[in-house]
N, C-alpha and C positions, 0 to 999 in steps of 0.2 A: 503494499499500500504506499509505504513511504517512497520507494523507488519511482512508482507512478506519478505522485505528486511532483517529485524533482524534475520528472520528464515533462511535466505539464508547465513549470515554471520555467525551464529552459528556454523556451521561444521568447518568453518575456524580455531575457537578456539582450536580444538582438533589437529590440525596440529602441528607438533613440530616445524616447521620454521616459525612459525607465532611469530612475535615479542611479548614480554609481554605488552607492551604499547598498542598496537592494540588489543590484547585479552582482556585487561582491559576494553578498551573503548567499545568494543562489549558486554561485559558482562553487562556494566553499561548501555547499550543502549543509549549511548551519542554521538550523531552525531559530536558535537563540539569536543569533545576529540578525537575522530576516526579521523576525519580530521586533526586535530592538530598533532596527533601522526604520520599520514601518511605523513604530510608535513616535520615534524622534522626528520624522517627516510630518507625521500629523501634527505634532506639538508646534512645530514652527510654522505650520499651516500650508505646507506642501501636499498637493493631492496625491494618494496612493491608488493606484487602479484598483477597483473593486474585487476584480479577478485575483490579483495578487494578494490582497488582504484576506479574501476567502482561501485560497490555497495555503498562505501562511498559517492561517487557524488550523486546517486540515493537517498540514505537516506536523503543527505542534501536537495534536491529538494522536497522530499516529506514532510519533517518536515516543510520546508518553507511553502509548501502548506497548511499543517494542521494548522500552526500558523495563517495563513491570514484567513482561514475559521474559526478558534476559535475567531479570533478578529472580524470578521462580526457577528457571533453569539453574542458575548458580546454586540456589538453596537446595535443589534436587541432587546436583552433584555433591554436596557437601552433606547430604542427608541431614537437613537441618529442619525439622518439623516445624520448629517455631517460626523461621523465616518464611518457608513455605506458606503456612498460614496467613502470617502478615501480608504477603505480596499477593496471594489470592484474594483476599479481602479488597485490596485495592483493584485487582482485577474485575473481581465481581461488581464493584461499585461503578466500573466502566462498561458493565453489560457483558463481560467475557464469560464464556462457560469455561469454568476450571473445575468441574466435579472430579475429573481423573486425578488432577493435582491434589485436591482436598483429600480423596480417599488414600492416595499415597502417604500423605502426611499422617493421617489416622493408623494407617499400615506401620508407619516408622515409630509412632508412638507405642503401638501394640507391642511391636517386637522389642523396643527398648525396655518395655515393662515386663520382659520375659514371657511374652504371649498370654499375660493375664489382661482380661478385659478392665477398661478403666472402671473405678467404682461410680455408681450412680448415686446422686443426690438423693436422700430421703424424700424430699418434695416432688421428686419427679414421679414417684410412686406412693401416692398417698395412701393406698390400702395395704402396703407392706408393712 
């Protein structure tokens, strides 16, 4: 998704009216620099094409999703159930399906506990 967005932004660099700071950010494929340049231009009253603004927003969302997914994978490699759960919560809030990763974190906890199921709170079973 992020590659597609950069590909769509690339033709904007060829346009004469594109501000050099935006062109530099697109060439560097730097979402932070792109958003920073767009905000700075807007602050000083320079118009930024609506398409560039929209694609900058899309790139930001896509990059965040990529970073969250990368963080989940790093936590999986380390077999760190706490980090897996932390990053899957972030991914869930962004609408990602992370049911497999959540199940893997639960399995890691189960094996770390010697295969003993986690204790249930008594409030979960009021008749027990």
